[in-house]
C-alpha positions as CSV (number, residue, x, y, z in Angstrom):
1,M,-26.3,-14.4,-5.2
2,K,-26.9,-12.2,-2.2
3,L,-26.7,-8.5,-1.8
4,R,-23.5,-8.6,0.2
5,F,-21.7,-10.5,-2.6
6,L,-22.9,-8.1,-5.2
7,L,-21.8,-5.0,-3.3
8,L,-18.3,-6.5,-3.1
9,F,-18.3,-6.5,-6.9
10,F,-19.1,-2.8,-6.9
11,F,-16.0,-2.1,-4.9
12,F,-13.5,-4.3,-6.7
13,G,-14.9,-5.4,-10.0
14,W,-16.4,-2.1,-11.0
15,S,-14.0,-0.9,-10.0
16,V,-16.7,0.3,-6.7
17,S,-11.8,12.0,1.5
18,I,-9.9,8.9,2.9
19,F,-10.6,8.3,6.6
20,S,-7.3,9.5,8.2
21,Q,-5.6,7.6,10.9
22,T,-2.3,8.1,12.7
23,N,-0.3,5.0,11.9
24,P,3.5,4.4,12.2
25,A,5.4,3.9,9.0
26,H,6.1,0.3,8.1
27,N,9.3,-0.3,6.1
28,W,9.1,3.3,4.9
29,H,5.4,3.0,4.0
30,S,2.2,3.9,5.8
31,P,-1.4,2.7,5.2
32,S,-2.4,6.1,3.8
33,E,0.5,6.1,1.3
34,V,-0.6,2.7,0.0
35,V,-4.2,3.7,-0.3
36,K,-3.3,6.8,-2.2
37,K,-1.3,4.7,-4.7
38,I,-4.1,2.2,-5.1
39,K,-6.5,5.1,-5.9
40,N,-4.0,6.7,-8.3
41,K,-3.5,3.3,-10.0
42,F,-7.2,2.7,-10.6
43,S,-7.9,6.3,-11.7
44,K,-5.6,5.7,-14.7
45,I,-7.1,2.4,-15.8
46,E,-9.1,2.6,-19.0
47,S,-9.9,-1.1,-19.4
48,Y,-8.9,-4.5,-18.4
49,S,-9.8,-8.2,-18.5
50,A,-9.1,-10.7,-15.8
51,E,-10.0,-14.1,-14.5
52,F,-11.8,-14.2,-11.1
53,Q,-12.6,-16.8,-8.5
54,I,-14.9,-16.5,-5.5
55,R,-14.9,-18.8,-2.5
56,T,-17.5,-18.6,0.3
57,I,-17.4,-20.4,3.6
58,E,-20.5,-20.5,5.8
59,N,-21.2,-23.0,8.6
60,K,-18.2,-25.0,7.4
61,K,-19.6,-25.4,3.9
62,E,-17.6,-24.1,0.9
63,K,-18.9,-22.8,-2.4
64,F,-16.8,-21.8,-5.4
65,M,-17.5,-19.6,-8.4
66,K,-15.3,-18.5,-11.2
67,G,-15.2,-16.9,-14.6
68,K,-13.9,-14.0,-16.6
69,C,-14.5,-10.3,-16.1
70,L,-14.2,-7.2,-18.3
71,Y,-14.1,-3.5,-17.3
72,K,-14.1,-0.4,-19.5
73,R,-14.3,3.2,-18.4
74,P,-16.7,4.7,-17.5
75,G,-18.5,2.1,-15.5
76,K,-18.9,-0.7,-18.0
77,I,-18.5,-4.2,-16.5
78,R,-19.1,-7.8,-17.5
79,Y,-18.7,-10.9,-15.4
80,D,-19.3,-14.2,-17.2
81,F,-19.4,-17.2,-14.9
82,S,-18.2,-20.6,-15.9
83,E,-19.1,-21.9,-12.4
84,P,-22.1,-21.6,-12.1
85,D,-22.2,-21.8,-15.9
86,G,-24.3,-19.2,-17.6
87,D,-24.6,-16.7,-14.8
88,E,-23.8,-13.1,-15.8
89,I,-23.4,-9.6,-14.3
90,V,-23.4,-6.9,-17.0
91,S,-23.6,-3.1,-17.0
92,D,-23.3,-0.4,-19.6
93,G,-22.7,2.1,-16.7
94,K,-26.4,3.1,-16.5
95,T,-28.2,-0.2,-16.0
96,L,-27.0,-3.3,-14.1
97,Y,-28.2,-6.7,-15.1
98,I,-27.8,-9.8,-12.8
99,F,-28.7,-13.0,-14.6
100,I,-29.1,-16.2,-12.5
101,K,-29.5,-19.0,-14.9
102,R,-30.8,-21.7,-12.6
103,L,-33.6,-19.4,-11.5
104,G,-34.3,-18.0,-14.9
105,A,-34.4,-14.6,-13.3
106,V,-32.8,-11.2,-14.1
107,G,-32.3,-8.4,-11.6
108,K,-32.4,-5.1,-13.5
109,Q,-31.0,-2.2,-11.4
110,D,-31.2,1.4,-12.5
111,L,-27.8,2.9,-11.6
112,T,-29.0,6.5,-12.3
113,L,-31.2,6.7,-9.3
114,D,-30.2,9.7,-7.2
115,K,-29.7,7.7,-4.0
116,K,-27.2,9.2,-1.6
117,N,-26.1,8.9,2.0
118,S,-23.6,10.4,4.3
119,S,-20.6,8.9,2.3
120,G,-21.8,9.8,-1.2
121,P,-23.8,8.2,-4.0
122,I,-24.6,4.6,-3.7
123,F,-23.5,3.8,-7.3
124,S,-20.4,5.3,-8.9
125,A,-19.4,5.1,-12.5
126,N,-15.8,4.1,-12.3
127,S,-13.2,2.2,-10.3
128,A,-11.6,5.1,-8.6
129,D,-14.9,6.4,-7.2
130,G,-15.8,2.9,-6.0
131,L,-12.6,2.6,-4.1
132,S,-12.9,6.0,-2.6
133,R,-16.3,5.1,-1.2
134,L,-14.8,1.9,0.2
135,F,-12.2,3.7,2.1
136,R,-14.7,6.2,3.4
137,K,-16.8,3.4,4.8
138,Y,-14.1,1.5,6.6
139,H,-11.3,2.2,9.0
140,Y,-8.1,0.7,7.7
141,K,-4.6,-0.3,8.9
142,F,-1.8,-2.7,8.1
143,D,-2.4,-6.2,9.5
144,A,1.2,-6.5,10.7
145,I,4.5,-4.6,11.0
146,E,6.2,-6.3,8.1
147,Q,5.0,-4.7,4.9
148,P,5.1,-5.8,2.1
149,R,5.7,-9.5,2.5
150,L,5.1,-12.9,1.1
151,V,1.6,-14.1,2.2
152,I,0.1,-16.5,-0.4
153,D,1.5,-20.1,-0.8
154,K,3.5,-20.6,-4.0
155,D,3.0,-16.9,-5.0
156,P,6.4,-15.0,-5.2
157,T,4.6,-11.6,-5.1
158,K,5.0,-9.4,-2.0
159,Y,1.8,-7.8,-0.8
160,F,0.7,-5.0,1.4
161,V,-2.1,-6.4,3.6
162,L,-4.7,-3.9,4.7
163,E,-7.3,-4.7,7.4
164,L,-10.6,-2.8,7.0
165,D,-13.3,-2.5,9.7
166,Q,-16.7,-1.1,8.9
167,R,-17.1,2.4,10.5
168,E,-20.8,2.0,11.1
169,K,-22.2,-1.6,11.6
170,I,-25.0,-1.4,9.2
171,G,-24.9,-4.9,7.8
172,G,-23.1,-6.4,4.9
173,F,-19.4,-7.0,5.2
174,E,-18.1,-5.8,8.6
175,K,-14.5,-6.7,8.1
176,M,-12.3,-7.0,5.0
177,K,-8.7,-7.8,4.3
178,L,-7.1,-6.5,1.0
179,F,-4.0,-8.0,-0.6
180,V,-2.3,-5.3,-2.6
181,D,0.5,-6.1,-5.1
182,S,3.5,-4.1,-3.9
183,E,4.8,-3.5,-7.4
184,S,1.6,-2.6,-9.3
185,Y,-0.7,-1.5,-6.4
186,L,-3.5,-3.6,-7.8
187,I,-5.8,-5.3,-5.3
188,R,-5.3,-9.0,-6.2
189,R,-7.4,-10.5,-3.5
190,A,-10.1,-9.4,-1.0
191,V,-11.4,-11.4,2.0
192,A,-14.6,-10.2,3.5
193,T,-16.6,-11.3,6.6
194,D,-20.1,-10.5,7.6
195,G,-21.5,-10.2,11.1
196,R,-22.6,-13.9,11.1
197,G,-19.1,-15.1,10.2
198,K,-19.7,-15.9,6.5
199,E,-16.4,-15.4,4.7
200,T,-16.1,-14.4,1.0
201,T,-12.8,-14.4,-0.9
202,I,-12.5,-12.8,-4.3
203,S,-9.2,-13.2,-6.2
204,F,-8.1,-11.9,-9.6
205,S,-5.5,-13.4,-11.9
206,N,-4.2,-13.0,-15.5
207,I,-5.0,-9.3,-15.5
208,N,-4.7,-7.8,-19.0
209,F,-4.7,-4.1,-19.7
210,Q,-4.0,-4.5,-23.4
211,E,-7.1,-6.5,-24.6
212,D,-9.2,-4.7,-27.2
213,I,-12.6,-4.6,-25.5
214,Q,-15.6,-3.4,-27.7
215,D,-18.4,-1.5,-26.2
216,G,-20.9,-4.0,-27.5
217,V,-19.9,-6.7,-25.0
218,F,-21.5,-4.6,-22.2
219,N,-24.9,-4.9,-23.7
220,F,-27.1,-7.4,-22.0
221,H,-29.2,-9.7,-24.2
222,M,-32.2,-10.7,-22.2
223,S,-33.9,-14.1,-22.7
224,G,-37.6,-13.8,-23.5
225,N,-38.4,-16.4,-20.8
226,A,-36.5,-14.7,-18.0
227,K,-38.4,-13.2,-15.1
228,I,-37.3,-9.6,-14.5
229,V,-37.0,-8.1,-11.0
230,N,-36.6,-4.3,-11.1
231,N,-34.2,-2.5,-8.8
232,P,-33.4,-5.4,-6.5
233,L,-30.4,-3.6,-4.9
234,V,-32.0,-0.1,-4.2
235,S,-35.6,0.8,-4.9
236,E,-36.8,4.2,-6.0
237,N,-38.8,4.6,-2.7
């Protein structure tokens, strides 16, 4: 897993002042209205479970990953991968563990490091804060005049589709496209592209807000044979 892919989890799975633009209304909606409703929706979420799928395309080669994710306020996440089987991303809100089974390695990231930049803390403890950071980092607009609309084959859901463009080209994902359920204002799919043309798509399905999620599932149990890499995302220096 590369850094760009992990940062996308912070925005959507962690649920990781909006940049204002003058945009015409589309079917009585504007991009800023939709973004406000997205942020309001996520600010009220206490916990959820969902199935996720990740598809990457690079140099005409495709890779797929999938599994189940859990979230619980404030800042607890768990991603259990069935493909590749055994990989995990787990956090209790203070420490993030990234286990890559085939390498026998664990990335252990301290999320309490006081690392900040012009758009706020690098790590945030809940979904709403992560989304606020996302919209501060990117310009956004509708991708077309017709909003919402049917956009995904065999899916009857109408989506608002937002195009995001990185405000400062500092690496990582330069462009994103978000597919927002027009009824629930949940982000159901995100497509992100980096400066070299690598495309990563993350989609969520079977979202459940009623599942009883115990705090203990967000504790990472480390194998005695695993190699630990401390602070692989952001160092203390």
